[in-house]
N, C-alpha and C positions, 0 to 999 in steps of 0.2 A: 053588075055592070062594071065597066072599067072607067077610070078617070085619071087625069093628071092635073097637077097644079105646079106651075113654074117648071115643068118638065119632070116632076117627081110623081111616081106612081102612088095614088091615094091609099092603096091597100098595103104597100110594103115600105113606103118611105115617109110615113106621117111625121116622124121626128124632124126630118129635114124641112118639111113644109112648115112645121110649127116654129122652127128657128128663123124662117124668112118672112112669115106672114104675121102681121100684127092685127089686132082687133080693138077698136075703141068705140064703145057705145056712147051715144049722146047723153044718156042718163048714167050716172055712176053705178057701177056694178060691184059693190062690196057689201060685206055684212056689217051693218052699223053697230051691232052689239059686240063685235070683236074689236080688239086693239088693232092698230095699224100693223104692228109686227105679226100678229096672228093672221090677218088678211094676207099679208105678203107671203108668209109661210105656206098658207093653204094654196094660193094661186101658183106659187113656185112649184109646189108638189104636183099640181094639176098639169103643168106644162112639162114635167119630167125632170126637174132639177134633182140631182142625186141628194139623198138624205144627208150624206156626209158634208155636202156643201151648202145646205140650207141656211145655216146661221150666218155664214160669211156673205152669202148672196143677199140675205135680208138686210144685213148691216150696210152692204154696198149700196143697195137701192135707197135705204133710208138717208144715207149721206148724200146720194145723188140728187134727191128731191128736197134736201134740207129739212127733213123731218125726224132726224135721229133723236132730238130732244122730246119728241112726242110719240115715240115708238110704243109706249104703254098706255097711250090715250085711246079711248074707244072712238071709232069713226064718228059716232053721233055727236061727239063733243068738239069736232073740228070746225073751223070756219069754212066757208065755201071755197076759198082759195086753197086752203090746206087740203081739203078733200079732193079738189081737182088734181092736185099734184100726186 
């Protein structure tokens, strides 16, 4: 079938859709046995961040949510507030 989201064709313009649509689950959706940086790298790759820019993007997001000092901590060791960021 055919479909559109925000005027974009689902079959041919999925990258544009991903850039404009966010998704936030009520329950946290990360891998607790990975570090924060590893989780960010994984999900950045899933949404199509170019490999050459992954490191810079992970660093930018860590700074944005004030977790740069915890980048190498596993998610299971974070407080609830840190995990929600």
